[in-house]
C-alpha positions, 0 to 999 in steps of 0.5 A: 456169164452163167444163167441165174436159175433157182433150185440148181446145183452146178457140178465141177464138170460144168453140168447142172442138175435141178435139185429141190426138196419136198416139204417134209409133211408131203414126202410120204406122198410124193413118188417113191417117198423121195426127199427131193427131186433131182433131174440132170439138165446137162450143160447150160451151153447144150441146146434145150437147157431151159426147156429141160429146166422148165420141164423139171420145175413143172414136174416138181409143181405137179408132184407137190399138187398131187402130194397135197391132195393125197395128204389132205384126202381131197382126192379127185373124182373119176365119175361119168362126166370125167370118164366121158371127157377123157374118152373124147380127148382120147378119140380126138387125139387118135384122129388128129394123129391119123390126120397128121401122120398120113402126110409124114409117114410112108407106112402109116396107111399100112399100120392103120389097116393092120390095126383095124384087121388085128384088134377090132374083132377083139374089141367087139368080142370083149364088149359082147362077152363082157370080158372086163379083164381083157379090156383092162389088160389092153387099155389099162396103161392108156387109161392111167396115162390119161388120168395122169395127164389130166392131173387127177389123183384118185383115192386108192379105195375107188381108183381100180373100179374107176379105171375099169370104167374108163377102160370100157369107155376107151374100148367103145371109143376105139370101136367108134373111131374105126369107121372114121379111120376106114373112111379116111383110108378110102380117101374121104376127107373127114376133119378131126373134131376139136378138143372137148371142154373139160367138165367142171371140177367141184363137189356139185356132181352126183352128190347124195341127197342133202341133209342125210345123216352120215355116221362117222364111225361107219364112214371110217370103217368103210374107208379102212375096208377099202384101203387094202394097204392099211395095216391092222395096227393103223386101222385100230389106232385110227379108229380110236382117234375117230371115236375120240372125236365122236366123244368130243362132238357128242354126235356121230354124224359126219355131215354135221362136222364143221371146220370150226369143230375140227379147229376146236378139237385140234386145240383141245388135243394140243392142250390135253395132258397125256398119260406121260404127264406132258402135252401132246406133241403137235406132230402127233396131232397133225400126223395121227389124229388130223390125218385119220380125220382128213382121209376119212372125210376125203373118202366121203367126198370122193364117194360123193357123200359129202360136199367138202372135206372140212378138215383139209384146211385145218393146220397144226403149227409145229415149231422147228425142233432144236437138234442137239445130237445125231439121231443115231446111237453113238459107237459107245452106246451101240457097243454097250447094247451089243455087249449087254446082249451077249450076257446070259439072260435071266433064268425065268425069261422065256426062250424066245424073249431071250433070243430076241434080247440076244439077237435083235439088236445085233441084227438091227446093227448089221442090217439097218432094218426096222426093229419090227421087221427083225422081230417078226423074222421067221426061220424060213426067212433065213436061207442061202441065195446064190450061195450067200446067207441072207435074211428075207424081210417080207410082208409074208412075215408081217408088216413091212412099211414099203409092202415089198420084200428085200434080201439082206446078206448076213454080216460075217460077224453074225455068222461067226457068233452063231446066228445060223446055228440058232436058226437051225435049232429053232426051225420054221416059224417066228424066231423071237416070239411064240404066237401061242402066247397071244391072249387076244385073237386080234389082228392088231395084237402083234407080238412083234410090237411087244418085242420092240417095246421090251427091248426099248425098255431094257435099253432105257431102264436097264442099260441107262441109255435114256437120252430122249433125243434118240429112239432106243430101237430106231437109232440102229437104222440111223447108225447103219446109214451113217456107217454105210457111207464109207463102206458102200454106195448110197444105192446099195445102202438104200436097197439093204434098208428098203429106202426109196431111191434118191432119183428115178434112174436109181430105181431101175434094176436091182442091186445084185446079191453079190454086190449087196454081200460085198457091201455088207462085208465091208461094213465095219465090225463093232468092236465089243469089249468086256468089262476088263477090256478083252473081247467077249467070247461070242464076239470072237466066234466061240460056240453059241448054244442053240438058245442063243446064250453063251455056253 
């Protein structure tokens, strides 16, 4: 009779895998933003099955623990007591390894002698010269491993500086360990010390003086400045939420905020009527307003400016949404938009706006990219890679959610309808907006956002695809994923759309351009029909004028 274990999936082959989904609110904070943890356990009859199961369950629990800290902003502190503890743990580990290995490895003494001869002088020189870069290069991986094993989750704002301090301590530890190893090589019996006791966790170490005023807006600005991954748009948007809290409280002192204050603010946000005449969504309150406050106060805790994050435990309840349709366009809706995009634009519309209306929907339909990623596309981002016409979605052009570039081969339908001719005619620079039209010089005032807003309004108002259950731009991304299932492997679709791999194994290596191109060409064509039922000219590959309009 098979074992009964939770969170497993039994395959027809007899093999078993650990499958457990992460809570939706924590998925952005788990490794690679995965939806679930998948680990192959092998067959139940194979030795070590239960050990592999327990390791997978432990990994899940560890992922959840760390994700909750990232989600709430309740980061751990890598301060002087913690650094001293980790360095001592490293020292004990080295000495215990040496004590055990000398009896089990024939060449252990030679290895230790070589290490003392080759690296010890470097450790001394780096310390004497203050060469932090060399020290971090040598000890960085070991430092991060110790932090991970300890279960610490560090704030992105301060983690690199803290890791640098730990690397310096590890370098000094190696210098302290060397004489012991040398004495043991001479035959001296020196016992390894016991494992050190960990320092207490909690907010009572190296706090600033109690009662000091801590300006909330200045605190947020410090957090935003330290968070290099934050986009300009998010930085400006979140500051507005903090300003709204200051107005609600009647003061700008983070040290005076209580959990009751946060709860009262939450309740007011949920009860307010927005400019659209509806109540504010609990999702908006939770993921925008509360998140902005949590990470700001969490930063203050991590910087030893506050004792606790009073927003960490304030919850926003969200009733489970009723789903009555798919989140993607239907084929009929997609055909309506793509056919309308082929029609001549109004004569007073700017050339770049006309190009956006003509090409952004088609590019989204055949690439599965986010509308903002396409809206910021530049002429130089379209080129041949290994003989394959591709677009390069890159942070060099603007905001990319994953902060990583990716290459997406162009579908033959896009090439036949003249997209490459348009790119050649425009040349370098943005294809779908004119930076010179920007009225306000601000990082958050992005034309790409306007491109998406105009297209969304056109789809809803002019084309009548106004179903509130779908997003008029993002629905292309869902449709691409749906249609990709019969055309390509999931890993290839993920690579094209910039989705995190579903398993750790799938994250190794890259999907070659040839494989991406073959998958894109298998992606089904959209059959665009005219009002009379005949294919439109541009869909047949007829000539397209350089401005993207049919001649």
